[in-house]
C-alpha positions as CSV (number, residue, x, y, z in Angstrom):
1,M,55.4,-88.5,-131.6
2,A,52.2,-89.4,-133.8
3,R,51.5,-93.2,-133.4
4,R,50.7,-94.7,-136.7
5,Y,48.3,-97.4,-136.0
6,F,46.7,-97.1,-132.8
7,G,44.0,-94.4,-132.0
8,T,42.0,-93.7,-128.9
9,D,40.7,-97.4,-128.8
10,G,42.9,-99.6,-130.5
11,I,43.3,-99.9,-134.2
12,R,40.8,-99.0,-136.3
13,G,39.9,-98.3,-140.1
14,H,37.8,-98.9,-143.3
15,S,38.3,-102.8,-144.0
16,N,40.6,-103.8,-146.5
17,I,42.2,-100.2,-146.5
18,F,45.5,-99.7,-144.2
19,P,45.5,-100.5,-141.3
20,M,42.4,-102.6,-141.5
21,T,43.9,-105.0,-144.0
22,P,44.4,-108.8,-143.4
23,D,48.2,-108.3,-143.5
24,L,48.5,-106.0,-140.6
25,A,46.1,-107.9,-138.4
26,M,48.5,-111.0,-139.3
27,R,51.6,-108.6,-138.1
28,V,49.8,-107.4,-135.2
29,G,48.9,-111.0,-134.3
30,I,52.5,-111.9,-134.2
31,A,53.8,-108.6,-132.6
32,V,51.5,-108.9,-129.6
33,G,52.3,-112.7,-129.5
34,T,55.8,-111.9,-129.5
35,M,55.3,-109.6,-126.7
36,F,53.2,-111.8,-124.3
37,R,55.1,-114.8,-124.9
38,N,57.2,-115.0,-122.0
39,G,57.5,-118.1,-119.1
40,N,57.3,-121.7,-120.0
41,H,53.9,-122.3,-119.6
42,R,51.7,-122.7,-123.0
43,H,50.9,-119.6,-124.4
44,R,47.1,-118.7,-125.2
45,V,45.4,-115.7,-126.5
46,V,40.9,-115.5,-126.6
47,I,39.7,-113.6,-130.2
48,G,36.3,-112.4,-130.1
49,K,34.4,-110.6,-132.4
50,D,31.1,-108.5,-133.5
51,T,29.1,-109.6,-136.6
52,R,30.6,-107.4,-139.6
53,L,31.4,-109.3,-142.6
54,S,34.8,-108.3,-142.6
55,G,35.3,-110.3,-139.3
56,Y,35.9,-113.5,-140.6
57,M,38.8,-112.1,-142.8
58,L,40.6,-110.4,-140.0
59,E,40.0,-113.0,-137.3
60,N,41.3,-116.0,-139.8
61,A,44.4,-113.7,-140.3
62,M,45.2,-112.9,-136.6
63,V,44.6,-116.4,-136.1
64,A,47.7,-117.5,-138.6
65,G,49.8,-114.5,-136.8
66,F,49.2,-115.5,-133.2
67,T,49.9,-119.5,-134.0
68,A,52.7,-118.2,-135.9
69,A,54.2,-116.5,-132.7
70,G,53.6,-119.6,-130.9
71,L,50.1,-119.1,-129.0
72,D,47.2,-121.2,-128.9
73,V,44.0,-119.5,-129.8
74,F,40.3,-119.7,-128.3
75,L,38.3,-118.2,-131.0
76,L,35.2,-117.1,-129.0
77,G,33.0,-116.1,-132.0
78,P,30.1,-113.2,-131.9
79,I,30.4,-111.6,-128.4
80,P,30.3,-108.6,-126.6
81,T,33.8,-106.4,-125.8
82,P,33.4,-106.7,-122.2
83,A,32.9,-110.7,-122.3
84,V,36.2,-110.7,-124.4
85,A,38.0,-108.5,-121.2
86,M,36.0,-111.1,-118.6
87,L,37.1,-114.4,-119.9
88,T,41.1,-113.4,-120.6
89,P,41.6,-113.7,-117.3
90,S,39.4,-116.3,-116.5
91,L,40.8,-118.6,-119.3
92,R,44.6,-117.8,-118.2
93,A,44.9,-116.5,-121.4
94,D,47.9,-114.3,-121.8
95,V,46.2,-111.6,-124.0
96,G,42.6,-110.8,-125.5
97,V,41.4,-109.6,-128.6
98,M,38.0,-107.9,-129.7
99,I,37.4,-107.5,-133.3
100,S,35.0,-105.0,-133.9
101,A,35.0,-101.0,-134.9
102,S,32.0,-100.2,-131.9
103,H,29.3,-97.8,-133.1
104,N,30.7,-97.7,-136.7
105,P,29.2,-98.9,-139.7
106,Y,29.9,-102.6,-141.2
107,E,32.5,-100.9,-143.7
108,D,34.9,-100.2,-140.8
109,N,36.5,-102.5,-138.5
110,G,38.9,-102.6,-135.7
111,I,41.5,-104.5,-133.1
112,K,41.1,-104.1,-129.5
113,L,43.7,-105.5,-126.8
114,F,43.4,-106.9,-123.7
115,G,46.1,-107.8,-121.1
116,P,46.0,-110.9,-119.0
117,D,44.5,-108.9,-116.3
118,G,41.6,-108.1,-118.7
119,Y,42.3,-104.5,-119.0
120,K,42.9,-102.6,-122.0
121,L,46.6,-102.1,-123.0
122,S,48.7,-99.0,-122.0
123,D,49.8,-96.2,-124.7
124,E,53.3,-97.8,-123.3
125,L,52.5,-101.1,-124.3
126,E,50.7,-100.0,-127.9
127,S,53.9,-97.8,-128.7
128,Q,56.2,-101.0,-128.2
129,I,53.5,-103.3,-130.5
130,E,54.2,-100.3,-133.0
131,D,57.8,-100.8,-132.7
132,L,57.5,-104.4,-133.4
133,L,55.4,-104.3,-136.2
134,D,57.9,-102.0,-138.1
135,K,60.4,-104.5,-137.8
136,D,61.0,-107.7,-139.3
137,M,58.7,-110.6,-138.4
138,Q,60.8,-113.6,-139.6
139,A,62.8,-112.7,-136.3
140,Q,59.5,-112.9,-134.1
141,L,58.4,-116.2,-135.3
142,A,58.2,-119.5,-133.4
143,K,60.1,-122.4,-134.0
144,S,58.3,-125.2,-136.1
145,A,57.6,-127.3,-132.9
146,D,56.3,-124.6,-131.3
147,I,53.9,-123.0,-133.5
148,G,50.4,-122.7,-132.1
149,R,46.8,-124.8,-132.4
150,A,43.2,-122.8,-132.5
151,K,39.9,-124.1,-131.6
152,R,36.4,-122.4,-131.5
153,V,34.9,-122.6,-128.1
154,E,31.2,-122.0,-128.1
155,G,30.0,-122.5,-125.0
156,D,31.8,-119.6,-123.3
157,I,28.9,-117.1,-124.0
158,Y,27.1,-118.7,-121.0
159,R,29.8,-117.9,-118.5
160,Y,29.2,-114.3,-119.7
161,I,25.6,-114.7,-119.3
162,E,26.1,-116.1,-115.8
163,H,28.6,-113.3,-114.8
164,V,25.9,-110.6,-116.1
165,K,23.3,-112.0,-114.2
166,R,25.1,-112.0,-110.6
167,T,25.7,-108.5,-111.1
168,L,22.1,-107.5,-110.3
169,P,21.7,-107.2,-106.5
170,R,19.9,-110.2,-104.9
171,D,17.1,-108.8,-103.8
172,V,16.0,-107.5,-107.1
173,T,14.1,-109.6,-109.8
174,L,12.9,-108.3,-113.1
175,H,9.8,-109.9,-112.9
176,G,6.8,-107.9,-114.0
177,L,9.0,-105.5,-116.0
178,R,8.5,-105.4,-119.9
179,V,12.0,-104.5,-121.6
180,A,12.8,-104.0,-124.9
181,I,16.2,-104.6,-126.2
182,D,18.1,-103.2,-129.5
183,C,21.2,-105.3,-129.9
184,A,22.2,-103.3,-133.0
185,N,22.6,-106.3,-135.2
186,G,25.8,-106.8,-133.4
187,A,28.0,-108.7,-131.1
188,A,25.2,-109.1,-127.8
189,Y,22.4,-110.2,-130.4
190,K,22.4,-113.7,-128.5
191,V,23.5,-113.0,-124.9
192,A,22.1,-110.0,-123.8
193,P,18.0,-110.9,-124.5
194,L,18.9,-114.7,-122.9
195,A,20.5,-113.0,-119.9
196,L,17.4,-110.5,-119.3
197,W,14.9,-113.4,-120.0
198,E,16.7,-115.5,-117.4
199,L,16.5,-112.9,-114.9
200,G,12.6,-112.6,-114.8
201,A,12.2,-110.0,-117.7
202,E,9.6,-110.1,-120.2
203,V,11.5,-109.4,-123.1
204,V,10.9,-107.9,-127.0
205,T,14.4,-107.8,-129.1
206,I,15.2,-105.9,-132.1
207,G,18.4,-105.6,-133.8
208,N,18.8,-109.2,-133.4
209,E,19.1,-110.6,-137.2
210,P,22.5,-109.9,-138.0
211,N,23.4,-110.5,-141.7
212,G,27.2,-109.2,-141.7
213,T,26.1,-105.6,-143.3
214,N,23.8,-104.5,-140.8
215,I,25.2,-104.0,-137.7
216,N,24.7,-100.6,-136.2
217,L,22.4,-99.9,-139.2
218,D,19.7,-97.4,-138.1
219,C,19.6,-99.4,-134.8
220,G,21.4,-99.8,-131.8
221,S,22.8,-96.9,-129.2
222,T,23.9,-94.1,-131.8
223,A,20.5,-94.6,-133.7
224,P,17.7,-95.3,-131.0
225,E,14.5,-93.8,-132.9
226,R,13.2,-97.4,-133.9
227,L,13.7,-98.4,-129.9
228,Q,11.7,-95.5,-129.0
229,R,8.8,-96.9,-131.4
230,K,9.4,-100.0,-130.0
231,V,8.9,-99.0,-126.4
232,H,5.6,-97.1,-127.4
233,E,4.6,-100.1,-129.3
234,V,4.8,-102.7,-126.9
235,R,4.3,-100.2,-123.9
236,A,7.4,-101.3,-122.3
237,D,9.0,-100.2,-118.9
238,I,12.0,-99.7,-120.1
239,G,14.1,-99.5,-123.8
240,I,17.8,-100.7,-123.7
241,A,19.9,-100.0,-126.6
242,L,23.6,-101.3,-127.1
243,D,26.0,-100.8,-129.7
244,G,27.8,-103.0,-132.0
245,D,30.0,-104.6,-129.4
246,A,27.6,-103.8,-126.7
247,D,29.9,-102.0,-124.4
248,R,28.2,-99.0,-124.3
249,V,24.0,-98.2,-123.6
250,I,21.5,-95.8,-124.4
251,I,18.2,-95.9,-122.2
252,V,15.0,-95.1,-123.3
253,D,12.6,-94.3,-120.5
254,E,8.7,-96.0,-120.8
255,R,7.8,-92.1,-122.0
256,G,10.0,-92.9,-125.3
257,E,12.6,-90.4,-124.3
258,I,16.3,-90.8,-124.4
259,V,18.2,-91.0,-121.5
260,D,22.4,-90.6,-122.0
261,G,25.5,-91.7,-120.6
262,D,25.7,-88.8,-118.1
263,Q,22.0,-89.3,-116.3
264,L,22.9,-93.0,-116.2
265,M,26.4,-92.3,-114.3
266,A,24.2,-89.6,-111.8
267,V,21.7,-92.6,-111.3
268,I,24.3,-95.2,-110.3
269,A,26.5,-92.7,-108.6
270,E,23.7,-91.4,-106.3
271,G,22.5,-95.3,-105.7
272,W,25.6,-96.4,-104.9
273,A,26.5,-93.6,-102.6
274,E,23.3,-94.4,-100.5
275,D,24.2,-98.0,-100.5
276,E,27.8,-96.8,-99.1
277,K,29.4,-98.9,-102.3
278,L,30.6,-95.8,-104.3
279,R,34.4,-95.6,-103.7
280,G,36.8,-92.6,-103.9
281,G,33.9,-90.2,-102.9
282,G,33.0,-89.6,-107.1
283,I,32.9,-91.1,-110.0
284,V,35.5,-90.6,-113.4
285,A,34.2,-89.2,-116.5
286,T,35.6,-87.2,-119.7
287,V,35.8,-83.8,-120.6
288,M,32.9,-84.5,-123.1
289,S,30.4,-85.0,-120.0
290,N,27.9,-82.1,-119.3
291,L,28.5,-79.6,-116.8
292,G,25.1,-80.2,-115.3
293,L,26.4,-83.7,-114.3
294,E,29.1,-82.3,-112.4
295,R,26.7,-79.9,-110.8
296,F,24.6,-82.4,-109.8
297,L,27.7,-84.7,-107.9
298,K,28.4,-81.5,-106.3
299,G,24.9,-81.1,-104.7
300,K,25.1,-84.5,-103.4
301,K,28.9,-83.7,-102.3
302,L,30.6,-85.6,-104.6
303,D,33.3,-85.0,-106.9
304,L,33.6,-85.5,-110.8
305,H,36.9,-86.5,-112.2
306,R,37.5,-85.4,-115.6
307,T,39.8,-87.4,-118.1
308,K,40.7,-87.2,-122.0
309,V,38.0,-89.2,-124.2
310,G,38.5,-92.8,-124.2
311,D,37.1,-95.4,-122.2
312,R,40.7,-96.8,-121.4
313,Y,41.6,-93.3,-119.9
314,V,38.5,-93.3,-117.6
315,V,39.5,-96.8,-116.3
316,E,43.1,-96.0,-115.8
317,H,42.0,-92.9,-113.8
318,M,39.8,-94.9,-111.4
319,R,42.5,-97.4,-111.0
320,N,45.0,-94.9,-109.9
321,H,42.6,-93.3,-107.5
322,D,40.6,-96.3,-106.1
323,L,36.9,-95.1,-107.8
324,N,34.6,-97.7,-109.0
325,V,32.3,-95.9,-111.2
326,G,33.5,-93.8,-114.9
327,G,31.9,-93.6,-118.0
328,E,31.7,-91.4,-120.7
329,Q,28.5,-89.3,-122.3
330,S,28.1,-92.0,-125.1
331,G,26.9,-94.5,-123.0
332,H,30.4,-96.3,-121.8
333,I,29.5,-97.0,-118.3
334,V,32.7,-98.5,-116.3
335,L,31.5,-100.5,-113.0
336,S,34.7,-101.6,-111.9
337,D,33.2,-103.7,-109.0
338,F,32.1,-106.0,-112.0
339,G,34.5,-105.4,-114.8
340,T,37.4,-104.2,-116.5
341,T,35.7,-102.2,-119.4
342,G,32.2,-100.7,-120.5
343,D,29.4,-102.9,-120.3
344,G,26.4,-101.7,-121.7
345,L,24.1,-104.8,-120.1
346,V,25.6,-104.7,-116.9
347,A,25.2,-100.8,-116.8
348,A,21.4,-101.2,-117.8
349,L,21.0,-103.8,-114.9
350,Q,21.9,-101.1,-112.4
351,I,19.7,-98.7,-114.0
352,L,16.6,-101.4,-113.6
353,A,17.5,-102.3,-110.0
354,R,17.7,-98.5,-108.9
355,A,14.1,-98.2,-110.5
356,K,12.5,-101.5,-109.1
357,R,14.4,-100.8,-105.4
358,L,12.6,-96.8,-105.6
359,G,9.3,-98.3,-107.0
360,K,9.7,-95.7,-109.6
361,P,9.3,-95.0,-113.6
362,V,12.1,-95.4,-115.3
363,S,11.3,-91.6,-116.7
364,E,11.3,-90.1,-113.0
365,V,14.7,-92.2,-111.6
366,C,16.7,-91.2,-114.6
367,R,15.9,-87.6,-114.8
368,R,18.6,-86.5,-112.3
369,F,19.6,-83.6,-113.6
370,E,18.9,-80.6,-116.5
371,P,21.4,-80.5,-118.9
372,V,23.1,-77.6,-119.7
373,P,22.8,-76.4,-123.3
374,Q,25.7,-78.0,-124.9
375,L,26.3,-78.2,-129.0
376,L,29.1,-80.9,-130.7
377,K,29.7,-80.2,-134.1
378,N,32.7,-81.9,-136.1
379,V,35.1,-80.3,-139.1
380,R,36.5,-82.6,-141.5
381,F,40.0,-82.6,-142.6
382,S,42.4,-84.3,-145.0
383,G,45.5,-83.2,-143.9
384,G,47.7,-80.9,-141.9
385,K,47.5,-79.6,-138.3
386,P,44.6,-77.3,-138.4
387,L,44.8,-76.9,-134.5
388,E,48.2,-75.5,-134.4
389,D,47.0,-72.9,-136.7
390,A,47.6,-69.4,-135.1
391,V,44.6,-67.9,-136.2
392,V,42.6,-70.8,-135.0
393,Q,44.7,-70.6,-131.9
394,Q,43.8,-67.0,-131.2
395,A,39.9,-67.9,-131.7
396,I,39.7,-70.8,-129.4
397,A,41.7,-68.2,-126.7
398,D,38.9,-65.7,-127.3
399,A,36.0,-67.9,-127.2
400,E,37.4,-69.4,-123.6
401,A,37.6,-66.1,-122.6
402,E,33.8,-65.3,-123.6
403,L,32.7,-68.3,-121.6
404,A,34.6,-67.7,-118.6
405,T,33.1,-69.4,-115.6
406,K,29.5,-69.6,-117.6
407,G,30.2,-72.8,-119.4
408,R,33.5,-74.9,-120.8
409,L,34.8,-75.1,-124.4
410,V,36.2,-78.6,-125.5
411,I,38.1,-78.8,-128.9
412,R,39.8,-82.0,-129.9
413,P,40.7,-84.3,-132.9
414,S,39.1,-87.4,-132.8
415,G,41.1,-90.4,-132.1
416,T,39.4,-92.9,-134.8
417,E,38.6,-90.3,-137.8
418,P,40.0,-87.4,-139.8
419,L,37.6,-84.9,-137.6
420,I,37.9,-82.2,-135.4
421,R,35.5,-82.1,-132.7
422,V,33.9,-78.8,-131.4
423,M,32.2,-78.9,-128.4
424,A,31.1,-75.8,-125.9
425,E,28.2,-75.7,-123.2
426,G,27.0,-73.0,-121.2
427,D,23.7,-71.6,-119.6
428,D,23.1,-69.4,-122.5
429,R,22.0,-71.5,-125.5
430,A,22.4,-68.7,-127.7
431,Q,26.1,-67.9,-127.0
432,V,27.0,-71.5,-126.9
433,E,25.4,-71.9,-130.6
434,R,27.5,-68.7,-131.8
435,I,31.0,-69.8,-130.2
436,V,30.5,-73.5,-131.7
437,D,29.5,-72.0,-135.2
438,G,32.2,-69.3,-135.1
439,L,34.9,-71.7,-134.3
440,V,33.9,-74.1,-136.9
441,D,33.9,-71.7,-139.5
442,V,37.2,-70.5,-138.5
443,I,38.8,-74.3,-138.6
444,A,36.9,-75.0,-142.0
445,N,38.6,-71.9,-143.6
446,V,42.0,-72.8,-142.4
447,R,41.7,-76.2,-143.6
448,T,40.5,-74.9,-147.3
449,A,43.3,-72.6,-147.3
450,A,45.9,-75.1,-146.5
451,A,44.2,-77.7,-149.3
């Protein structure tokens, strides 16, 4: 059964348009508060946000919902998603909320939910929340004497900074390194530069002047060109590009070349395996990770476990199979020794630690394998289910047969936008391009005919 509110990473959409309206945000607060209101203790929720203009609106609406459900609210202000995940159990909260649309433009926003253990909620719990959202709210409200209180807590960002600093190995210092960091005008604009500076680096910061509408705008992990120029300009040893809520990272090496999440996972997996810190004999990635990563790990006698797209599915597989490294090509890197969700800054510190220990430049450390030619294209649709069309299914079957053992094909609907994502990879670039373009045309024609 299709879900009405939740996608692959919480609830997300265009601000002030369903489902990202203050009315629904308040109802989410009531519903989630009702679900986690159990036992006789005083219940509490922590709420963080990024720097979007609509964050004020949604934050206040959720405060109304949670307090109406009888929970006390701790408002963290602008703070990275992994900080909310860390602070939820640290502050003994029953639930954590991050108001963010991650790497999306400022017009979008979203609601990410964490349980008392700091992990994102399961599909089953999200389905229960959806059921409550469609019911009468009156029955879920607390009695007058049990209405919650709200207060803003400013100092807790420093708990997160100290947590980040402790993830750097004790025998490593960042002294002597010039680090350029792009905070995407987002949630990490305060904490990331400060943490790096306190660890000894010379820090050059861009993307640290949020105004409510410039989050991810020509900056951050989805637009690293500005950081590439800055690395050249200041002759930095490394560039770190975070996204709007700092749960993902893209690295720029000293030559100005981009290093994606697949290469970062390869670096961390190799280093941790050598240090006998890697659990489970491998790592977890999604179906979108490059075949080159899989081949690299196989050469190291390590396994690559694949999941569907979404960092919470990566985390779920890590937990079920006792693995401590996972992530996505987009730069979500999950290191469960240090946290319960993706953390761009913590992942970047592991890369810096590896480079310092090896005494080699980032460009050399981070080129662990040659990526297999890979092409991803999106097809927008306004209704219907294009992937269920018989013509589309036959075209997909033909493409899979042609690639056979020479590559991979991944076709999936986006969990956050009305898009069909078509990805193919293989050793023959021309073949990959022809297959993707052909499938895009077939899906587009079916979409047009249906309209």
